[in-house]
MIDOSE-1310 file (N, C-alpha, C; in nm, 2 decimals, decimal comma, always signed):
residues 305
mnrh	-5,50/+0,66/-6,52/-5,41/+0,55/-6,44/-5,51/+0,47/-6,37; -5,45/+0,37/-6,32/-5,58/+0,19/-6,27/-5,56/+0,28/-6,13; -5,63/+0,19/-6,04/-5,63/+0,23/-5,88/-5,51/+0,21/-5,83; -5,39/+0,08/-5,85/-5,32/+0,06/-5,81/-5,23/+0,16/-5,85
gksk	-5,20/+0,22/-5,99/-5,13/+0,33/-6,00/-5,16/+0,41/-5,91; -5,27/+0,48/-5,89/-5,28/+0,65/-5,81/-5,21/+0,56/-5,66; -5,22/+0,48/-5,64/-5,18/+0,42/-5,44/-5,04/+0,44/-5,48; -5,01/+0,40/-5,58/-4,84/+0,35/-5,58/-4,77/+0,52/-5,58
awmw	-4,83/+0,60/-5,68/-4,79/+0,75/-5,71/-4,84/+0,85/-5,55; -4,91/+0,76/-5,47/-4,93/+0,84/-5,32/-4,82/+0,82/-5,24; -4,80/+0,67/-5,24/-4,67/+0,63/-5,16/-4,53/+0,72/-5,21; -4,52/+0,69/-5,30/-4,42/+0,77/-5,35/-4,39/+0,93/-5,30
fvaa	-4,50/+0,99/-5,32/-4,51/+1,10/-5,29/-4,49/+1,16/-5,10; -4,56/+1,05/-5,07/-4,54/+1,04/-4,88/-4,42/+1,02/-4,89; -4,34/+0,95/-4,92/-4,18/+0,91/-4,90/-4,13/+1,01/-4,94; -4,17/+1,09/-5,04/-4,06/+1,21/-5,06/-4,06/+1,30/-4,95
vlaa	-4,22/+1,37/-4,90/-4,22/+1,42/-4,81/-4,17/+1,43/-4,70; -4,18/+1,28/-4,62/-4,11/+1,22/-4,49/-3,94/+1,22/-4,52; -3,89/+1,21/-4,63/-3,73/+1,25/-4,66/-3,70/+1,40/-4,62; -3,81/+1,48/-4,69/-3,74/+1,62/-4,66/-3,72/+1,66/-4,53
fmag	-3,87/+1,62/-4,43/-3,90/+1,67/-4,29/-3,76/+1,60/-4,25; -3,72/+1,48/-4,29/-3,62/+1,39/-4,18/-3,44/+1,50/-4,23; -3,46/+1,56/-4,35/-3,31/+1,60/-4,36/-3,30/+1,77/-4,29; -3,44/+1,79/-4,30/-3,44/+1,93/-4,23/-3,40/+1,94/-4,07
cgsg	-3,48/+1,82/-4,02/-3,42/+1,80/-3,87/-3,34/+1,81/-3,82; -3,20/+1,81/-3,88/-3,06/+1,81/-3,89/-3,01/+1,66/-3,81; -2,90/+1,70/-3,70/-2,84/+1,58/-3,66/-2,88/+1,53/-3,54; -3,02/+1,66/-3,45/-3,07/+1,60/-3,33/-3,02/+1,63/-3,21
deif	-2,93/+1,65/-3,25/-2,85/+1,74/-3,13/-2,96/+1,83/-3,03; -2,95/+1,85/-2,89/-3,06/+1,91/-2,82/-3,02/+2,08/-2,82; -3,05/+2,14/-2,86/-3,01/+2,26/-2,80/-3,13/+2,36/-2,77; -3,11/+2,43/-2,63/-3,24/+2,45/-2,53/-3,23/+2,59/-2,60
gteg	-3,36/+2,66/-2,57/-3,37/+2,82/-2,60/-3,42/+2,82/-2,68; -3,38/+2,97/-2,77/-3,48/+2,98/-2,89/-3,38/+3,06/-2,97; -3,37/+3,00/-3,08/-3,26/+3,08/-3,20/-3,30/+3,20/-3,19; -3,17/+3,28/-3,19/-3,18/+3,44/-3,19/-3,13/+3,45/-3,35
gdga	-3,23/+3,57/-3,37/-3,21/+3,68/-3,51/-3,32/+3,59/-3,64; -3,30/+3,60/-3,69/-3,35/+3,50/-3,83/-3,23/+3,45/-3,90; -3,11/+3,38/-3,78/-3,06/+3,28/-3,89/-2,93/+3,33/-4,01; -2,94/+3,46/-4,02/-2,86/+3,54/-4,11/-2,75/+3,60/-4,03
lggg	-2,66/+3,61/-4,09/-2,52/+3,64/-4,07/-2,54/+3,82/-4,04; -2,57/+3,89/-3,94/-2,58/+4,02/-3,90/-2,74/+4,03/-3,87; -2,81/+3,91/-3,78/-2,95/+3,95/-3,75/-2,94/+4,00/-3,58; -3,05/+3,96/-3,51/-3,07/+4,08/-3,41/-3,01/+3,96/-3,34
pgpa	-3,00/+4,02/-3,16/-2,94/+3,95/-3,08/-2,99/+3,85/-3,02; -3,09/+3,80/-3,06/-3,18/+3,72/-2,98/-3,24/+3,73/-2,89; -3,32/+3,62/-2,78/-3,40/+3,65/-2,69/-3,31/+3,70/-2,55; -3,17/+3,75/-2,59/-3,09/+3,79/-2,44/-3,12/+3,94/-2,45
gaap	-3,13/+3,97/-2,57/-3,12/+4,12/-2,60/-3,01/+4,18/-2,63; -2,99/+4,29/-2,67/-2,84/+4,32/-2,72/-2,76/+4,32/-2,58; -2,59/+4,31/-2,59/-2,51/+4,30/-2,57/-2,51/+4,43/-2,44; -2,47/+4,42/-2,33/-2,46/+4,52/-2,22/-2,32/+4,64/-2,27
alga	-2,33/+4,74/-2,26/-2,23/+4,83/-2,27/-2,09/+4,83/-2,19; -1,96/+4,80/-2,24/-1,89/+4,74/-2,09/-1,82/+4,89/-2,13; -1,83/+4,98/-2,18/-1,80/+5,11/-2,20/-1,63/+5,11/-2,13; -1,63/+5,18/-2,01/-1,46/+5,22/-2,00/-1,44/+5,08/-1,93
aapf	-1,46/+4,96/-1,95/-1,40/+4,84/-1,90/-1,36/+4,75/-2,07; -1,46/+4,78/-2,14/-1,42/+4,70/-2,25/-1,27/+4,70/-2,28; -1,19/+4,80/-2,31/-1,04/+4,75/-2,30/-0,93/+4,66/-2,20; -0,98/+4,62/-2,08/-0,93/+4,58/-1,97/-0,95/+4,38/-2,01
ggfg	-0,87/+4,34/-2,01/-0,83/+4,21/-1,99/-0,86/+4,11/-1,88; -0,81/+4,19/-1,78/-0,84/+4,15/-1,62/-0,84/+4,27/-1,54; -0,92/+4,28/-1,43/-0,97/+4,37/-1,36/-0,97/+4,34/-1,21; -0,93/+4,38/-1,10/-0,91/+4,29/-0,99/-0,97/+4,35/-0,86
gnag	-1,11/+4,44/-0,90/-1,16/+4,53/-0,82/-1,10/+4,61/-0,73; -1,05/+4,62/-0,61/-0,95/+4,69/-0,51/-0,82/+4,63/-0,44; -0,84/+4,48/-0,48/-0,76/+4,38/-0,42/-0,66/+4,37/-0,52; -0,63/+4,38/-0,65/-0,49/+4,38/-0,73/-0,53/+4,23/-0,84
mtnq	-0,42/+4,21/-0,87/-0,43/+4,10/-0,95/-0,27/+4,03/-0,96; -0,29/+3,92/-0,96/-0,12/+3,85/-0,97/-0,10/+3,77/-1,07; +0,02/+3,75/-1,12/+0,05/+3,63/-1,21/+0,09/+3,53/-1,18; +0,14/+3,37/-1,21/+0,25/+3,28/-1,20/+0,26/+3,22/-1,29
gtlt	+0,41/+3,18/-1,32/+0,41/+3,14/-1,41/+0,51/+3,26/-1,56; +0,55/+3,18/-1,61/+0,64/+3,28/-1,73/+0,53/+3,30/-1,89; +0,43/+3,22/-1,86/+0,36/+3,22/-2,02/+0,29/+3,29/-2,01; +0,20/+3,40/-1,90/+0,08/+3,47/-1,90/+0,08/+3,57/-2,01
vitg	+0,03/+3,58/-2,09/+0,01/+3,73/-2,21/-0,12/+3,73/-2,20; -0,15/+3,88/-2,24/-0,30/+3,98/-2,24/-0,27/+4,06/-2,36; -0,36/+4,00/-2,44/-0,30/+4,07/-2,54/-0,46/+4,14/-2,65; -0,48/+4,21/-2,75/-0,60/+4,23/-2,77/-0,62/+4,11/-2,90
aqgq	-0,73/+4,06/-2,92/-0,79/+3,97/-3,01/-0,72/+4,02/-3,17; -0,75/+4,13/-3,20/-0,75/+4,21/-3,30/-0,61/+4,27/-3,31; -0,52/+4,27/-3,22/-0,36/+4,33/-3,22/-0,43/+4,47/-3,14; -0,56/+4,53/-3,08/-0,57/+4,62/-3,03/-0,49/+4,62/-2,89
pvsi	-0,43/+4,78/-2,85/-0,38/+4,77/-2,68/-0,49/+4,75/-2,59; -0,46/+4,67/-2,50/-0,56/+4,65/-2,38/-0,47/+4,69/-2,26; -0,57/+4,66/-2,16/-0,53/+4,70/-2,02/-0,60/+4,59/-1,90; -0,52/+4,59/-1,80/-0,53/+4,53/-1,68/-0,53/+4,65/-1,60
gttg	-0,60/+4,60/-1,38/-0,57/+4,70/-1,33/-0,67/+4,65/-1,24; -0,67/+4,74/-1,13/-0,68/+4,74/-0,97/-0,75/+4,92/-0,97; -0,87/+4,94/-0,86/-0,84/+5,08/-0,80/-0,77/+5,07/-0,68; -0,69/+4,95/-0,66/-0,60/+4,96/-0,54/-0,46/+5,00/-0,58
astl	-0,35/+5,00/-0,55/-0,26/+5,07/-0,54/-0,13/+4,95/-0,61; -0,04/+5,03/-0,72/+0,06/+4,98/-0,78/+0,12/+4,81/-0,70; +0,10/+4,82/-0,62/+0,16/+4,72/-0,52/+0,12/+4,62/-0,52; -0,02/+4,62/-0,53/-0,16/+4,50/-0,54/-0,13/+4,44/-0,68
itgf	-0,10/+4,44/-0,77/-0,07/+4,40/-0,95/+0,11/+4,34/-0,91; +0,12/+4,23/-0,93/+0,23/+4,14/-0,88/+0,25/+4,06/-1,02; +0,37/+4,03/-1,08/+0,41/+3,88/-1,21/+0,38/+3,99/-1,37; +0,35/+4,07/-1,33/+0,31/+4,17/-1,50/+0,42/+4,25/-1,52
hsat	+0,42/+4,29/-1,67/+0,47/+4,43/-1,69/+0,41/+4,44/-1,83; +0,40/+4,62/-1,86/+0,30/+4,65/-1,93/+0,39/+4,70/-2,05; +0,32/+4,73/-2,16/+0,40/+4,78/-2,27/+0,47/+4,90/-2,28; +0,48/+4,94/-2,17/+0,50/+5,09/-2,15/+0,65/+5,05/-2,12
pnci	+0,78/+5,04/-2,16/+0,92/+5,07/-2,15/+0,94/+5,06/-1,95; +0,98/+4,96/-1,87/+1,04/+4,99/-1,76/+0,90/+4,97/-1,69; +0,77/+4,93/-1,74/+0,72/+4,91/-1,62/+0,66/+4,80/-1,60; +0,73/+4,78/-1,48/+0,75/+4,61/-1,42/+0,67/+4,60/-1,28
ytet	+0,61/+4,51/-1,28/+0,50/+4,50/-1,15/+0,52/+4,36/-1,04; +0,71/+4,37/-0,97/+0,71/+4,28/-0,90/+0,71/+4,15/-0,98; +0,79/+4,13/-1,11/+0,84/+3,98/-1,16/+0,91/+3,97/-1,09; +0,94/+3,84/-1,11/+1,05/+3,72/-1,09/+1,08/+3,63/-1,22
plni	+1,21/+3,55/-1,22/+1,22/+3,52/-1,33/+1,13/+3,39/-1,31; +1,06/+3,34/-1,25/+0,90/+3,27/-1,26/+0,82/+3,31/-1,28; +0,82/+3,44/-1,29/+0,67/+3,46/-1,26/+0,64/+3,61/-1,33; +0,65/+3,58/-1,47/+0,65/+3,68/-1,57/+0,52/+3,71/-1,66
gavn	+0,45/+3,79/-1,67/+0,34/+3,84/-1,75/+0,30/+3,94/-1,85; +0,29/+3,92/-1,99/+0,31/+4,06/-2,07/+0,18/+4,11/-2,09; +0,14/+4,22/-2,05/+0,05/+4,31/-2,10/+0,07/+4,41/-2,22; +0,00/+4,36/-2,34/-0,02/+4,45/-2,47/-0,05/+4,57/-2,43
gtin	-0,07/+4,68/-2,37/-0,10/+4,78/-2,35/-0,05/+4,80/-2,21; -0,14/+4,89/-2,14/-0,13/+4,96/-2,05/-0,17/+4,92/-1,87; -0,13/+4,87/-1,73/-0,19/+4,89/-1,61/-0,25/+4,95/-1,54; -0,36/+5,00/-1,51/-0,40/+5,13/-1,50/-0,42/+5,08/-1,29
tapp	-0,34/+5,17/-1,21/-0,35/+5,13/-1,08/-0,37/+5,28/-1,01; -0,38/+5,31/-0,92/-0,37/+5,41/-0,84/-0,23/+5,42/-0,80; -0,18/+5,51/-0,72/-0,02/+5,57/-0,70/-0,02/+5,49/-0,60; +0,13/+5,41/-0,57/+0,26/+5,52/-0,66/+0,31/+5,43/-0,80
ppnv	+0,34/+5,51/-0,85/+0,46/+5,40/-1,00/+0,51/+5,26/-0,96; +0,50/+5,19/-1,02/+0,56/+5,07/-1,00/+0,71/+5,07/-0,95; +0,74/+5,17/-1,01/+0,88/+5,20/-0,96/+0,99/+5,34/-1,04; +1,06/+5,36/-1,01/+1,10/+5,52/-1,04/+1,13/+5,52/-1,19
acpt	+1,14/+5,40/-1,26/+1,20/+5,47/-1,42/+1,03/+5,40/-1,51; +0,96/+5,42/-1,42/+0,84/+5,39/-1,52/+0,70/+5,50/-1,43; +0,72/+5,63/-1,52/+0,62/+5,74/-1,42/+0,50/+5,80/-1,49; +0,45/+5,72/-1,58/+0,35/+5,74/-1,67/+0,22/+5,63/-1,60
egta	+0,26/+5,52/-1,52/+0,18/+5,45/-1,46/+0,17/+5,44/-1,28; +0,08/+5,43/-1,24/+0,04/+5,43/-1,10/+0,03/+5,61/-1,09; -0,06/+5,66/-1,14/-0,02/+5,83/-1,15/-0,23/+5,83/-1,12; -0,25/+5,95/-1,06/-0,39/+6,01/-1,10/-0,45/+5,99/-1,19
atfa	-0,42/+5,97/-1,33/-0,44/+5,95/-1,43/-0,49/+5,79/-1,49; -0,39/+5,71/-1,43/-0,45/+5,52/-1,46/-0,53/+5,52/-1,33; -0,49/+5,60/-1,28/-0,65/+5,56/-1,11/-0,77/+5,59/-1,19; -0,78/+5,74/-1,24/-0,92/+5,74/-1,31/-0,94/+5,66/-1,38
taqa	-0,87/+5,61/-1,47/-0,90/+5,50/-1,56/-0,96/+5,36/-1,50; -0,89/+5,34/-1,37/-0,92/+5,23/-1,33/-1,06/+5,28/-1,25; -1,07/+5,35/-1,17/-1,25/+5,40/-1,14/-1,35/+5,41/-1,22; -1,30/+5,46/-1,35/-1,42/+5,45/-1,46/-1,45/+5,32/-1,49
aaaa	-1,33/+5,22/-1,52/-1,33/+5,04/-1,54/-1,42/+5,02/-1,45; -1,39/+5,05/-1,28/-1,49/+4,93/-1,21/-1,61/+5,03/-1,23; -1,67/+5,11/-1,23/-1,79/+5,15/-1,24/-1,84/+5,08/-1,34; -1,85/+5,10/-1,49/-1,88/+5,06/-1,59/-1,87/+4,91/-1,57
alaa	-1,80/+4,84/-1,53/-1,77/+4,67/-1,51/-1,92/+4,65/-1,39; -1,93/+4,70/-1,30/-2,04/+4,70/-1,21/-2,18/+4,74/-1,29; -2,17/+4,88/-1,34/-2,29/+4,86/-1,43/-2,37/+4,72/-1,51; -2,25/+4,69/-1,58/-2,27/+4,60/-1,67/-2,30/+4,44/-1,60
fndl	-2,27/+4,46/-1,47/-2,33/+4,34/-1,43/-2,48/+4,34/-1,34; -2,47/+4,48/-1,33/-2,66/+4,48/-1,29/-2,71/+4,47/-1,44; -2,66/+4,53/-1,53/-2,73/+4,49/-1,64/-2,77/+4,33/-1,73; -2,66/+4,26/-1,65/-2,69/+4,13/-1,67/-2,79/+4,07/-1,57
spas	-2,78/+4,14/-1,46/-2,85/+4,02/-1,37/-3,01/+3,99/-1,40; -3,12/+3,87/-1,32/-3,24/+3,87/-1,29/-3,30/+3,97/-1,30; -3,26/+4,08/-1,26/-3,36/+4,18/-1,23/-3,39/+4,27/-1,40; -3,23/+4,26/-1,44/-3,29/+4,38/-1,53/-3,31/+4,27/-1,66
rpga	-3,26/+4,15/-1,65/-3,31/+4,05/-1,79/-3,36/+3,92/-1,72; -3,47/+3,91/-1,68/-3,57/+3,83/-1,63/-3,60/+3,72/-1,75; -3,67/+3,62/-1,72/-3,68/+3,50/-1,83/-3,64/+3,39/-1,82; -3,49/+3,34/-1,75/-3,38/+3,33/-1,81/-3,43/+3,12/-1,82
vdpg	-3,37/+3,05/-1,88/-3,39/+2,93/-1,94/-3,33/+2,86/-1,81; -3,38/+2,74/-1,78/-3,29/+2,65/-1,68/-3,21/+2,51/-1,75; -3,11/+2,53/-1,80/-3,04/+2,40/-1,85/-3,04/+2,30/-1,78; -3,04/+2,30/-1,62/-2,93/+2,22/-1,58/-2,82/+2,28/-1,50
anlg	-2,79/+2,22/-1,40/-2,64/+2,28/-1,34/-2,51/+2,25/-1,43; -2,54/+2,15/-1,48/-2,38/+2,13/-1,57/-2,42/+2,15/-1,70; -2,35/+2,24/-1,79/-2,33/+2,26/-1,88/-2,24/+2,20/-1,95; -2,17/+2,10/-1,93/-2,09/+2,02/-2,02/-2,16/+1,95/-2,12
gltl	-2,14/+1,94/-2,24/-2,21/+1,87/-2,36/-2,31/+1,85/-2,40; -2,37/+2,02/-2,34/-2,47/+2,09/-2,41/-2,46/+2,15/-2,56; -2,57/+2,21/-2,62/-2,54/+2,26/-2,74/-2,68/+2,38/-2,70; -2,63/+2,51/-2,72/-2,70/+2,65/-2,66/-2,72/+2,67/-2,75
apgi	-2,87/+2,76/-2,79/-2,85/+2,88/-2,89/-2,86/+2,98/-2,80; -2,85/+3,10/-2,86/-2,88/+3,23/-2,80/-2,98/+3,24/-2,70; -2,94/+3,30/-2,58/-3,04/+3,32/-2,51/-2,98/+3,32/-2,39; -3,11/+3,37/-2,26/-3,03/+3,40/-2,14/-3,11/+3,23/-2,03
yata	-2,96/+3,22/-1,97/-2,97/+3,09/-1,90/-2,93/+3,09/-1,75; -2,99/+3,05/-1,63/-2,97/+3,01/-1,52/-3,02/+2,87/-1,42; -2,98/+2,88/-1,32/-3,02/+2,73/-1,29/-3,06/+2,75/-1,17; -3,16/+2,64/-1,12/-3,20/+2,70/-0,96/-3,14/+2,67/-0,88
ggaf	-3,02/+2,59/-0,87/-2,92/+2,57/-0,78/-2,82/+2,71/-0,74; -2,83/+2,83/-0,84/-2,74/+2,94/-0,84/-2,61/+2,91/-0,88; -2,58/+2,78/-0,92/-2,41/+2,80/-0,98/-2,44/+2,67/-1,10; -2,33/+2,75/-1,15/-2,32/+2,68/-1,32/-2,20/+2,60/-1,32
lltg	-2,17/+2,44/-1,34/-2,03/+2,37/-1,35/-2,01/+2,36/-1,53; -1,90/+2,31/-1,58/-1,87/+2,29/-1,71/-1,77/+2,22/-1,71; -1,82/+2,05/-1,72/-1,73/+1,95/-1,66/-1,78/+1,85/-1,72; -1,74/+1,71/-1,72/-1,75/+1,61/-1,83/-1,77/+1,63/-1,95
sdlt	-1,81/+1,75/-2,05/-1,78/+1,76/-2,18/-1,80/+1,91/-2,23; -1,73/+1,94/-2,34/-1,73/+2,11/-2,37/-1,89/+2,12/-2,37; -1,89/+2,25/-2,41/-2,01/+2,39/-2,39/-2,00/+2,39/-2,50; -2,10/+2,41/-2,63/-2,11/+2,47/-2,77/-2,24/+2,55/-2,76
ldag	-2,15/+2,69/-2,80/-2,28/+2,77/-2,86/-2,25/+2,80/-2,99; -2,43/+2,80/-3,02/-2,44/+2,78/-3,14/-2,53/+2,90/-3,23; -2,48/+3,00/-3,25/-2,51/+3,11/-3,32/-2,64/+3,10/-3,47; -2,62/+2,99/-3,49/-2,71/+2,98/-3,63/-2,67/+3,05/-3,72
gnan	-2,60/+3,08/-3,73/-2,52/+3,18/-3,86/-2,60/+3,33/-3,83; -2,54/+3,35/-3,69/-2,62/+3,48/-3,68/-2,54/+3,56/-3,57; -2,43/+3,63/-3,66/-2,30/+3,66/-3,61/-2,32/+3,78/-3,45; -2,47/+3,80/-3,49/-2,50/+3,92/-3,30/-2,53/+3,88/-3,23
avwi	-2,61/+3,75/-3,22/-2,61/+3,67/-3,12/-2,57/+3,64/-3,01; -2,65/+3,67/-2,89/-2,60/+3,72/-2,73/-2,62/+3,60/-2,66; -2,53/+3,55/-2,55/-2,56/+3,45/-2,42/-2,50/+3,52/-2,35; -2,62/+3,52/-2,23/-2,60/+3,57/-2,09/-2,64/+3,43/-2,01
fqma	-2,55/+3,41/-1,94/-2,53/+3,32/-1,79/-2,53/+3,38/-1,65; -2,66/+3,37/-1,55/-2,65/+3,42/-1,48/-2,67/+3,33/-1,34; -2,58/+3,39/-1,28/-2,50/+3,29/-1,16/-2,55/+3,37/-1,00; -2,60/+3,29/-0,91/-2,67/+3,38/-0,81/-2,48/+3,33/-0,69
stlt	-2,43/+3,21/-0,72/-2,29/+3,20/-0,64/-2,18/+3,15/-0,78; -2,19/+3,06/-0,76/-2,03/+3,04/-0,83/-2,01/+2,99/-0,98; -1,92/+2,98/-1,05/-1,91/+2,89/-1,19/-1,80/+2,82/-1,16; -1,76/+2,71/-1,20/-1,68/+2,65/-1,22/-1,66/+2,54/-1,31
vgaa	-1,53/+2,59/-1,41/-1,49/+2,51/-1,54/-1,39/+2,45/-1,52; -1,43/+2,28/-1,56/-1,30/+2,23/-1,59/-1,36/+2,12/-1,41; -1,27/+2,01/-1,42/-1,22/+1,90/-1,32/-1,10/+1,89/-1,31; -1,10/+1,83/-1,18/-0,95/+1,80/-1,12/-0,89/+1,69/-1,26
gapr	-0,77/+1,73/-1,34/-0,70/+1,65/-1,43/-0,79/+1,65/-1,57; -0,91/+1,76/-1,61/-0,98/+1,76/-1,68/-1,06/+1,88/-1,74; -0,96/+1,99/-1,82/-1,03/+2,06/-1,82/-1,12/+2,11/-1,94; -1,16/+2,16/-1,92/-1,31/+2,18/-2,04/-1,28/+2,31/-2,11
svil	-1,37/+2,34/-2,21/-1,39/+2,44/-2,31/-1,53/+2,52/-2,36; -1,49/+2,62/-2,37/-1,65/+2,66/-2,45/-1,63/+2,67/-2,63; -1,68/+2,61/-2,70/-1,66/+2,62/-2,83/-1,80/+2,68/-2,88; -1,72/+2,77/-2,96/-1,85/+2,84/-3,08/-1,89/+2,78/-3,18
agga	-1,97/+2,78/-3,21/-2,01/+2,74/-3,38/-2,13/+2,85/-3,39; -2,16/+2,83/-3,57/-2,23/+2,92/-3,63/-2,25/+3,03/-3,64; -2,09/+3,10/-3,63/-2,07/+3,26/-3,62/-2,07/+3,31/-3,49; -2,10/+3,26/-3,38/-2,08/+3,33/-3,26/-1,96/+3,37/-3,21
qpkn	-1,94/+3,51/-3,17/-1,84/+3,57/-3,17/-1,82/+3,59/-3,01; -1,69/+3,55/-2,92/-1,67/+3,61/-2,78/-1,70/+3,73/-2,76; -1,70/+3,83/-2,81/-1,74/+3,91/-2,76/-1,92/+3,93/-2,70; -2,02/+3,83/-2,75/-2,10/+3,81/-2,69/-2,16/+3,74/-2,62
vfwq	-2,09/+3,70/-2,55/-2,11/+3,56/-2,43/-2,05/+3,67/-2,33; -2,14/+3,65/-2,18/-2,11/+3,75/-2,08/-2,15/+3,63/-1,97; -2,06/+3,62/-1,84/-2,12/+3,57/-1,72/-2,11/+3,64/-1,63; -2,21/+3,59/-1,59/-2,27/+3,71/-1,46/-2,23/+3,62/-1,35
vgss	-2,17/+3,64/-1,25/-2,17/+3,57/-1,13/-2,19/+3,60/-1,01; -2,23/+3,59/-0,91/-2,25/+3,62/-0,81/-2,16/+3,60/-0,67; -2,07/+3,49/-0,71/-1,97/+3,52/-0,59/-1,84/+3,47/-0,68; -1,74/+3,41/-0,66/-1,64/+3,35/-0,73/-1,67/+3,27/-0,85
atin	-1,54/+3,26/-0,97/-1,55/+3,21/-1,08/-1,39/+3,07/-1,07; -1,41/+2,99/-1,11/-1,29/+2,94/-1,10/-1,26/+2,83/-1,25; -1,18/+2,86/-1,31/-1,18/+2,85/-1,46/-1,06/+2,77/-1,49; -1,07/+2,63/-1,51/-1,01/+2,52/-1,53/-0,86/+2,49/-1,48
aagg	-0,89/+2,45/-1,30/-0,77/+2,46/-1,21/-0,70/+2,41/-1,26; -0,73/+2,26/-1,33/-0,61/+2,12/-1,37/-0,54/+2,22/-1,48; -0,54/+2,36/-1,53/-0,47/+2,39/-1,66/-0,53/+2,34/-1,79; -0,51/+2,39/-1,91/-0,57/+2,41/-2,00/-0,70/+2,43/-2,06
gtmv	-0,78/+2,40/-2,19/-0,92/+2,44/-2,20/-0,89/+2,59/-2,24; -0,99/+2,61/-2,31/-1,06/+2,78/-2,39/-1,16/+2,79/-2,32; -1,18/+2,87/-2,25/-1,29/+2,99/-2,19/-1,33/+3,05/-2,28; -1,45/+3,08/-2,29/-1,50/+3,24/-2,40/-1,58/+3,34/-2,31
gtii	-1,59/+3,46/-2,36/-1,68/+3,54/-2,28/-1,65/+3,63/-2,16; -1,70/+3,73/-2,15/-1,66/+3,85/-2,02/-1,76/+3,78/-1,93; -1,63/+3,74/-1,80/-1,65/+3,73/-1,69/-1,72/+3,80/-1,54; -1,78/+3,88/-1,52/-1,79/+3,97/-1,43/-1,85/+3,90/-1,31
ssaa	-1,74/+3,88/-1,17/-1,78/+3,81/-1,09/-1,75/+3,90/-0,99; -1,87/+3,91/-0,91/-1,84/+3,96/-0,75/-1,71/+3,96/-0,66; -1,71/+3,81/-0,70/-1,54/+3,74/-0,59/-1,44/+3,75/-0,70; -1,38/+3,68/-0,63/-1,26/+3,63/-0,73/-1,26/+3,56/-0,83
ttfs	-1,18/+3,58/-0,92/-1,15/+3,48/-1,01/-1,01/+3,46/-1,03; -1,04/+3,27/-1,05/-0,86/+3,20/-1,06/-0,87/+3,12/-1,19; -0,82/+3,17/-1,25/-0,73/+3,06/-1,35/-0,63/+2,97/-1,34; -0,64/+2,85/-1,36/-0,54/+2,71/-1,33/-0,50/+2,71/-1,20
tagn	-0,38/+2,65/-1,17/-0,31/+2,69/-1,05/-0,18/+2,65/-1,02; -0,11/+2,69/-0,91/+0,03/+2,71/-0,92/+0,10/+2,61/-0,97; +0,22/+2,61/-1,07/+0,28/+2,52/-1,07/+0,23/+2,42/-1,25; +0,13/+2,44/-1,28/+0,06/+2,40/-1,44/+0,14/+2,50/-1,53
vtlt	+0,22/+2,43/-1,62/+0,27/+2,49/-1,76/+0,16/+2,49/-1,90; +0,07/+2,38/-1,85/-0,05/+2,43/-1,96/-0,10/+2,54/-1,99; -0,14/+2,58/-2,11/-0,19/+2,74/-2,12/-0,33/+2,72/-2,09; -0,39/+2,79/-1,99/-0,54/+2,84/-2,00/-0,56/+2,93/-2,08
tlng	-0,64/+2,91/-2,15/-0,70/+3,05/-2,25/-0,87/+3,12/-2,22; -0,84/+3,24/-2,19/-0,96/+3,27/-2,18/-1,00/+3,40/-2,33; -1,08/+3,34/-2,40/-1,09/+3,49/-2,53/-1,23/+3,60/-2,47; -1,18/+3,63/-2,37/-1,32/+3,72/-2,36/-1,20/+3,82/-2,22
rala	-1,32/+3,84/-2,13/-1,23/+3,90/-2,00/-1,29/+3,91/-1,90; -1,17/+3,90/-1,78/-1,21/+3,87/-1,63/-1,21/+3,97/-1,55; -1,33/+4,03/-1,50/-1,35/+4,11/-1,44/-1,41/+4,08/-1,29; -1,34/+4,10/-1,19/-1,38/+4,06/-1,10/-1,36/+4,20/-0,99
lnas	-1,51/+4,22/-0,93/-1,59/+4,35/-0,89/-1,51/+4,39/-0,76; -1,52/+4,28/-0,64/-1,46/+4,31/-0,52/-1,34/+4,24/-0,49; -1,25/+4,15/-0,57/-1,19/+4,11/-0,52/-1,03/+4,06/-0,61; -0,96/+3,93/-0,61/-0,89/+4,00/-0,71/-0,90/+3,86/-0,83
vtmv	-0,82/+3,85/-0,94/-0,80/+3,78/-1,02/-0,67/+3,72/-1,05; -0,67/+3,58/-1,02/-0,54/+3,52/-1,01/-0,52/+3,43/-1,10; -0,39/+3,46/-1,17/-0,41/+3,34/-1,33/-0,25/+3,30/-1,32; -0,24/+3,15/-1,39/-0,12/+3,07/-1,38/-0,11/+3,04/-1,52
ntvi	+0,00/+3,12/-1,58/+0,02/+3,08/-1,75/-0,12/+3,05/-1,78; -0,17/+3,21/-1,82/-0,32/+3,22/-1,87/-0,28/+3,32/-1,97; -0,40/+3,29/-2,14/-0,34/+3,37/-2,25/-0,46/+3,43/-2,23; -0,49/+3,58/-2,21/-0,64/+3,65/-2,26/-0,66/+3,70/-2,34
nvpa	-0,73/+3,68/-2,50/-0,74/+3,77/-2,60/-0,84/+3,82/-2,57; -0,87/+3,97/-2,55/-0,93/+4,02/-2,55/-1,03/+4,09/-2,66; -1,18/+4,03/-2,63/-1,25/+4,09/-2,77/-1,23/+4,23/-2,84; -1,22/+4,27/-2,98/-1,20/+4,41/-3,00/-1,40/+4,47/-2,96
p	-1,42/+4,57/-2,95/-1,51/+4,63/-2,94/-1,63/+4,60/-3,07
């Protein structure tokens, strides 16, 4: 082969290598953090470590500390994502649950024609029972279940904290428009927003990948008239997403949108706003340690363990 032929062959080789490199780079969307596991379905949990043990809190779609839970609207449903029985509750008295009924016949908690929320399972509170026709709830047994859930939620909150899981990546205060790999995330200001665009969590094909979001103060999802959602990609699962909130969480006050993950807040968690008929969805759990959980026309799909 002459010199010209060798030079041409070399150019074709370089072009082929560059083309392969560019194809492997993907779309160019920025993904913060480190990819979890080996990219195969069933890899490790990634840099966040294993998901915390929720224990007795796992069946609860909502838990309102010792302050209770309130539903407004007629479209609220709390159910198991795979059809499993679930719970809501409080360590307070049954009178602190309003606008709900459980799957147990006649166990109705201050519902009105405008405020009806269905729970596909039991409601666990301290005595008394919600009414004389419901002797199996609002008992010492349901109180013990609520106390166990409160203790388990607190243990999980502490397990998710920066003290237990240091080394968080700071993606900025607003998570809107980002695509995040499995990992631990926190921001210098201590509060996360999800506004402007949706958040995507990409597991890269690893169904065991875990995300942990740590907040010293608040979590706010959505803005006025603009609900936002968390989108799962690459095999990510709701049961592996956790939000550790140092104060309160406000989820889509305008109504609508789909939130994902287990929210454990020190203070209150609120979904939508009174009067909104557009469904707000949580694929996860809302566990408030020291305050109430309030929802308006909200569907909670509790992940199976």
